[in-house]
C-alpha positions as CSV (number, residue, x, y, z in Angstrom):
1,A,-16.3,4.0,3.0
2,Y,-17.5,4.1,6.5
3,Y,-19.4,2.8,9.5
4,N,-22.1,5.4,10.1
5,G,-23.6,3.6,13.1
6,T,-26.2,1.5,11.4
7,T,-25.2,-2.3,12.1
8,R,-25.1,-4.7,9.3
9,Q,-24.1,-2.2,6.9
10,I,-21.6,0.7,5.8
11,Q,-21.7,3.8,4.0
12,Y,-19.6,5.2,1.0
13,R,-19.2,8.0,-0.9
14,V,-17.5,8.6,-4.6
15,W,-15.4,11.5,-5.4
16,S,-14.5,11.8,-9.2
17,S,-11.1,13.4,-9.7
18,T,-12.0,14.4,-13.5
19,A,-15.0,16.5,-12.3
20,G,-13.7,17.7,-9.2
21,V,-16.8,16.4,-7.0
22,W,-18.8,13.9,-5.4
23,S,-20.1,12.2,-7.9
24,I,-22.4,9.8,-5.6
25,G,-23.5,11.2,-2.5
26,P,-23.7,9.4,0.9
27,T,-24.8,6.1,-0.4
28,N,-25.9,2.6,2.1
29,F,-24.4,-0.8,1.7
30,P,-25.9,-3.5,3.3
31,L,-23.4,-6.2,4.6
32,T,-25.8,-9.2,3.0
33,G,-25.9,-12.5,4.8
34,L,-23.9,-11.6,7.9
35,P,-26.0,-13.4,10.9
36,S,-25.5,-10.9,13.6
37,E,-26.0,-7.2,14.0
38,G,-22.2,-6.2,14.5
39,A,-21.0,-2.9,14.6
40,V,-18.1,-2.1,11.7
41,R,-14.9,-1.5,13.4
42,W,-12.7,-2.1,10.7
43,I,-12.9,-1.2,7.1
44,R,-10.0,-1.9,4.1
45,L,-10.3,-0.6,0.7
46,E,-7.4,-1.9,-1.8
47,P,-7.8,-0.8,-5.5
48,Q,-6.8,-3.4,-8.1
49,P,-3.5,-1.8,-10.4
50,G,-4.3,-0.3,-13.8
51,T,-8.3,-0.9,-12.8
52,N,-11.3,0.8,-11.8
53,R,-12.0,-1.9,-9.4
54,I,-11.6,-1.9,-5.5
55,M,-11.9,-4.7,-3.1
56,L,-13.7,-3.7,0.3
57,A,-13.3,-6.2,3.4
58,T,-14.7,-5.4,6.8
59,L,-14.6,-6.9,10.4
60,D,-17.3,-6.4,12.9
61,S,-17.8,-6.5,16.8
62,N,-19.3,-9.9,16.3
63,S,-16.0,-10.9,14.5
64,D,-17.8,-11.1,11.0
65,I,-15.4,-10.5,8.3
66,Y,-17.1,-9.1,5.2
67,A,-15.7,-8.8,1.3
68,A,-17.6,-7.2,-1.9
69,L,-15.8,-5.9,-5.1
70,W,-16.7,-2.2,-6.1
71,D,-16.9,-2.1,-10.0
72,G,-16.1,1.9,-11.1
73,D,-17.3,0.9,-14.8
74,T,-20.7,0.4,-13.3
75,N,-20.6,2.6,-10.3
76,S,-21.7,-0.6,-8.0
77,F,-20.6,-3.4,-5.7
78,L,-20.6,-6.9,-8.1
79,S,-22.9,-8.7,-6.7
80,V,-21.3,-12.0,-7.3
81,S,-18.9,-11.0,-5.1
82,T,-20.3,-9.8,-1.9
83,R,-19.9,-12.2,0.8
84,P,-19.4,-12.9,4.4
85,I,-15.7,-14.4,4.7
86,T,-15.9,-15.5,8.3
87,T,-18.2,-14.9,11.1
88,S,-15.4,-16.1,13.7
89,A,-12.6,-13.8,13.1
90,S,-9.4,-14.4,15.8
91,I,-10.2,-11.3,17.6
92,A,-13.1,-8.3,16.8
93,T,-11.0,-5.3,18.0
94,E,-7.9,-5.2,16.0
95,E,-6.9,-5.7,12.3
96,C,-6.8,-9.5,12.1
97,F,-7.5,-9.2,8.2
98,D,-5.8,-7.9,5.4
99,I,-6.0,-7.8,1.6
100,A,-3.7,-7.5,-1.4
101,W,-4.1,-8.1,-5.3
102,E,-1.5,-10.4,-7.3
103,T,-0.4,-7.9,-10.1
104,N,0.0,-10.3,-12.9
105,Y,-2.9,-12.8,-12.3
106,G,-5.1,-9.8,-11.1
107,R,-6.6,-12.0,-8.3
108,C,-7.6,-10.5,-5.0
109,M,-6.3,-12.2,-1.7
110,V,-8.5,-11.8,1.6
111,I,-5.9,-12.9,4.4
112,Y,-7.9,-13.6,7.7
113,G,-7.3,-15.1,11.2
114,V,-9.7,-17.4,13.2
115,G,-8.2,-18.5,16.1
116,A,-4.7,-19.6,16.0
117,A,-4.8,-20.1,12.1
118,T,-4.6,-17.9,9.2
119,Y,-6.6,-18.5,6.2
120,Y,-7.1,-16.9,2.7
121,D,-9.7,-16.6,0.3
122,L,-9.0,-15.4,-3.8
123,W,-11.3,-13.4,-5.8
124,S,-10.3,-13.5,-9.8
125,S,-11.1,-10.9,-12.1
126,S,-10.9,-12.9,-14.7
127,A,-12.9,-16.0,-13.8
128,N,-15.3,-13.2,-11.8
129,S,-15.8,-15.0,-8.9
130,W,-13.9,-16.7,-5.4
131,V,-11.9,-19.1,-7.0
132,V,-10.2,-20.2,-3.6
133,T,-12.0,-19.9,-0.2
134,G,-10.7,-21.2,3.5
135,G,-7.7,-21.7,1.8
136,A,-4.8,-22.9,4.3
137,T,-1.4,-21.1,5.1
138,P,1.5,-22.4,7.2
139,S,0.8,-23.1,10.4
140,Y,2.3,-21.5,14.0
141,T,0.9,-21.1,17.1
142,G,-0.5,-18.2,18.8
143,T,-4.0,-16.3,18.1
144,R,-4.0,-13.9,14.9
145,N,-4.1,-10.5,16.2
146,W,-2.8,-8.5,13.5
147,L,-2.3,-9.3,9.8
148,R,-1.1,-7.5,6.9
149,I,0.0,-8.7,3.3
150,A,1.1,-6.4,0.2
151,G,1.8,-7.5,-3.0
152,D,4.4,-6.7,-5.2
153,P,3.6,-4.1,-7.8
154,K,6.0,-5.8,-10.5
155,P,3.9,-6.0,-13.7
156,D,5.0,-9.5,-14.3
157,S,4.8,-10.8,-10.8
158,N,2.3,-12.7,-8.2
159,Y,4.2,-12.3,-4.9
160,I,2.4,-11.5,-2.4
161,A,4.2,-10.8,1.2
162,Y,3.0,-12.0,4.8
163,S,3.0,-10.2,8.1
164,S,1.7,-11.4,11.3
165,L,1.6,-10.1,14.9
166,D,0.0,-12.8,17.1
167,G,-1.4,-12.4,20.8
168,K,1.9,-14.0,22.0
169,S,3.8,-10.9,20.4
170,D,5.6,-13.2,17.9
171,W,6.1,-12.2,14.7
172,N,5.6,-14.3,11.8
173,V,6.8,-13.6,8.0
174,T,6.2,-15.6,4.6
175,I,5.6,-15.3,0.8
176,W,3.0,-16.3,-1.4
177,N,4.0,-17.1,-4.9
178,G,0.8,-17.4,-6.7
179,Y,0.6,-21.2,-6.0
180,S,1.7,-21.4,-2.7
181,W,3.3,-20.4,0.3
182,A,6.5,-20.4,1.6
183,A,7.4,-22.7,4.8
184,I,7.3,-20.2,7.8
185,P,10.7,-19.3,8.8
186,A,11.5,-19.4,12.3
187,E,9.3,-17.0,14.2
188,N,11.0,-13.4,16.3
189,P,9.0,-14.3,19.6
190,S,9.6,-10.9,21.5
191,L,7.8,-7.9,19.6
192,E,7.3,-5.0,21.6
193,T,3.7,-5.2,22.1
194,N,0.4,-7.1,20.5
195,A,-1.8,-4.4,21.4
196,A,-0.6,-2.2,18.7
197,R,0.4,-3.1,15.0
198,C,4.1,-2.6,15.6
199,I,4.6,-4.7,12.2
200,D,4.4,-3.9,8.6
201,V,5.4,-5.2,4.8
202,S,6.2,-3.2,1.7
203,W,7.7,-3.8,-1.7
204,E,10.0,-1.5,-3.6
205,K,8.3,0.0,-6.7
206,D,9.8,-2.4,-9.1
207,S,13.1,-4.2,-8.0
208,G,11.4,-7.3,-6.5
209,V,12.7,-6.4,-3.1
210,C,10.2,-6.7,-0.1
211,M,10.9,-4.9,3.3
212,F,9.6,-6.3,6.7
213,V,9.6,-3.9,9.8
214,A,8.9,-4.1,13.3
215,G,9.3,-2.9,17.0
216,D,11.2,-5.3,19.0
217,R,10.8,-5.6,22.8
218,N,12.7,-3.0,25.0
219,S,13.9,-1.7,21.6
220,R,14.1,2.1,20.8
221,E,15.1,1.1,17.1
222,L,13.6,0.0,13.9
223,T,13.9,-4.0,13.2
224,Y,13.7,-5.2,9.6
225,I,14.5,-7.9,7.4
226,G,14.1,-8.1,3.1
227,W,13.3,-10.7,0.9
228,S,13.5,-11.3,-2.7
229,E,13.8,-13.5,-5.5
230,A,17.2,-13.6,-5.8
231,M,18.6,-13.6,-2.3
232,G,15.7,-15.1,-0.2
233,W,15.9,-13.7,3.5
234,Y,18.5,-11.5,3.9
235,D,19.9,-8.2,5.3
236,P,19.2,-5.3,2.5
237,V,22.0,-3.1,4.0
238,S,25.0,-5.4,4.1
239,G,23.1,-8.1,1.5
240,S,24.3,-10.7,3.7
241,T,21.8,-13.6,3.7
242,T,19.8,-14.5,7.0
243,T,17.1,-16.4,8.7
244,P,13.9,-14.2,10.1
245,A,14.6,-15.6,13.4
246,Y,17.6,-13.0,13.4
247,P,16.3,-9.8,11.8
248,F,18.6,-7.0,12.1
249,T,18.3,-3.6,13.6
250,T,18.8,0.2,13.0
251,P,22.2,1.1,14.7
252,A,21.8,2.6,18.4
253,G,20.9,6.3,18.3
254,T,19.4,6.1,14.6
255,L,16.3,7.2,15.7
256,S,16.6,8.8,19.2
257,L,13.3,7.6,20.2
258,S,11.8,8.7,23.9
259,R,10.0,5.1,24.4
260,D,9.8,1.7,23.1
261,I,8.0,1.1,19.8
262,N,3.9,0.7,19.2
263,W,2.9,1.4,15.6
264,T,5.1,0.9,12.5
265,G,4.0,2.0,9.1
266,L,6.0,1.4,5.9
267,I,4.9,3.3,2.5
268,S,6.1,2.3,-0.5
269,D,7.5,5.1,-3.3
270,P,5.7,4.9,-6.3
271,N,8.2,6.8,-8.3
272,E,11.7,5.5,-7.1
273,N,12.6,2.3,-5.1
274,K,12.5,3.8,-1.8
275,M,10.1,3.9,1.1
276,I,9.5,6.0,4.6
277,C,8.5,4.1,7.9
278,Y,6.4,6.5,10.2
279,I,7.0,4.8,13.9
280,I,4.6,6.0,16.9
281,D,6.3,5.5,20.3
282,Q,5.2,5.1,23.8
283,A,5.7,8.5,24.3
284,N,3.5,9.7,22.0
285,D,6.4,10.7,19.5
286,L,5.9,10.7,15.8
287,T,9.5,10.1,14.0
288,T,9.8,9.0,10.1
289,I,12.9,7.4,8.4
290,N,13.6,6.7,5.1
291,W,14.8,3.7,3.5
292,S,17.0,4.8,0.3
293,G,17.0,1.3,-1.4
294,T,20.3,0.6,0.3
295,N,20.5,2.0,3.3
296,W,18.0,3.9,6.5
297,T,18.4,7.3,6.7
298,G,17.3,10.9,7.3
299,A,15.2,10.0,10.7
300,T,13.3,13.1,11.5
301,N,11.1,13.5,14.7
302,H,7.6,15.0,13.4
303,E,5.5,15.4,16.8
304,L,6.3,15.0,20.7
305,T,2.3,14.8,21.6
306,V,0.4,12.8,19.0
307,S,-3.4,12.4,19.7
308,D,-3.0,8.9,21.1
309,R,-0.2,6.5,21.1
310,T,-2.6,3.5,21.3
311,K,-4.0,4.4,18.1
312,E,-2.8,4.6,14.6
313,C,-3.3,8.2,14.6
314,A,-0.8,8.8,11.8
315,S,-0.4,8.3,7.9
316,I,1.8,8.9,5.1
317,A,0.6,9.2,1.2
318,L,3.3,9.6,-1.5
319,D,2.1,11.3,-4.9
320,K,3.1,9.6,-8.1
321,H,4.8,12.0,-10.5
322,D,7.1,12.1,-13.6
323,I,10.5,11.9,-12.6
324,I,11.7,11.6,-16.6
325,V,12.3,15.1,-18.2
326,P,10.4,14.7,-21.5
327,A,12.5,14.8,-24.6
328,I,11.7,17.4,-27.4
329,I,13.4,17.1,-30.7
330,D,13.2,20.1,-33.1
331,V,13.5,18.6,-36.4
332,Q,13.3,22.2,-38.2
333,G,16.2,22.8,-40.2
334,G,16.9,26.3,-39.0
335,D,13.8,28.9,-38.5
336,D,14.1,31.6,-41.1
337,N,11.6,30.1,-43.5
338,W,9.3,29.9,-40.9
339,R,10.0,33.2,-39.5
340,N,9.4,34.6,-43.0
341,S,6.9,32.3,-45.0
342,S,2.9,32.6,-44.1
343,G,1.9,28.9,-43.5
344,T,5.1,27.5,-43.0
345,A,4.8,24.7,-40.4
346,Y,7.1,24.7,-37.5
347,N,7.9,21.1,-36.5
348,I,8.8,20.0,-33.1
349,Q,8.0,16.9,-31.6
350,F,7.8,15.8,-28.0
351,Q,8.3,12.4,-26.3
352,D,7.5,11.6,-22.7
353,E,8.4,8.2,-21.1
354,G,7.7,9.1,-17.5
355,G,5.0,6.7,-17.0
356,S,2.9,8.9,-14.9
357,Y,0.3,9.6,-17.2
358,L,1.2,13.0,-18.3
359,N,-1.9,15.0,-18.9
360,R,-1.0,17.5,-22.2
361,F,1.7,19.6,-23.6
362,E,1.3,23.3,-23.6
363,I,3.5,25.9,-25.8
364,K,4.1,29.4,-25.5
365,S,5.6,31.7,-28.6
366,T,7.6,35.1,-28.1
367,T,9.3,37.3,-30.4
368,G,12.6,36.8,-28.3
369,T,14.4,34.0,-26.1
370,G,14.0,36.1,-22.9
371,I,10.5,35.2,-20.7
372,G,10.0,38.9,-20.8
373,S,10.1,39.4,-24.4
374,Q,6.6,40.5,-26.6
375,V,4.2,37.3,-26.3
376,I,2.9,36.4,-29.7
377,L,0.9,32.9,-28.3
378,D,0.3,32.6,-24.9
379,W,0.7,29.2,-23.0
380,S,-1.8,27.0,-25.1
381,K,-2.5,23.4,-25.4
382,V,-0.9,21.2,-28.2
């Protein structure tokens, strides 16, 4: 989805990974109900895990936020879902909204700033309607400039993590549990900038651990704090509990940055309880550091001259792949009968528990054990 210069609408295309083609070409989608002709400045898309649905949210130059749900089964936006979320977002030039799904309940949260307050709307997949509009979050001062939320991917979880950077460069965090918000802990009042998004938040794959990261003022290291249901707010490196007023920082020299931090992005590994954080600093450097599940490791500088340090001109995507070797069970009681008797079946059973939607098994038969021996049957689908 993208803005093509026509106010009060966006355009989209649909790619089919099975057919390997753009199955739907450029299509206009009017943002019906918006009161003004604003140019769309921000677009967010967030898929509902395990479904063909994607929530869309947009922010335009007149501070209008709009939402609609894409249904991949019908290849259309559901008319009952399309609506203006607000016409008075706290800022029109920065991403003062975000989207995340509750994994268990299947509800989508749209979070957004209005002045010095944050509100949320909830779309229910089961009710096929917006079941909460204008819900309040815990209060704190400061115009909402940047908001980030992330849903816990554990199958039985409805936790959504919240991270906020306001116009005073204050950092506030909290957790949604599916029913209510936890109280906002004491804020960190001294992040590096509010002109760029120097905060982010993400969850480990299935541990229930959430990581919050930020760039502190006059710091060239990564500031972070963890949360889990068992520990609450804590240092995920040492395991000690704390409050978000005193988050932790990677040791001096870990990142070797030339200047202070402008942008952070925290990407969860879909295969393991690990993450990668990318950082754009004020010297136009692009650096990454890995979260191993217990520590920050492998800081690497990738570029010294990114195109524009005032923009988020970098991104990371990690592919989901099978990390568990399939089990192969040979239940044939010897192979003499199979070799010598026409029509005798050779029984081998395959089992895969990798969880990555293995596409197929293939077999190959040769006259000998070496790969260079004569081929009887070349690679074929089972």
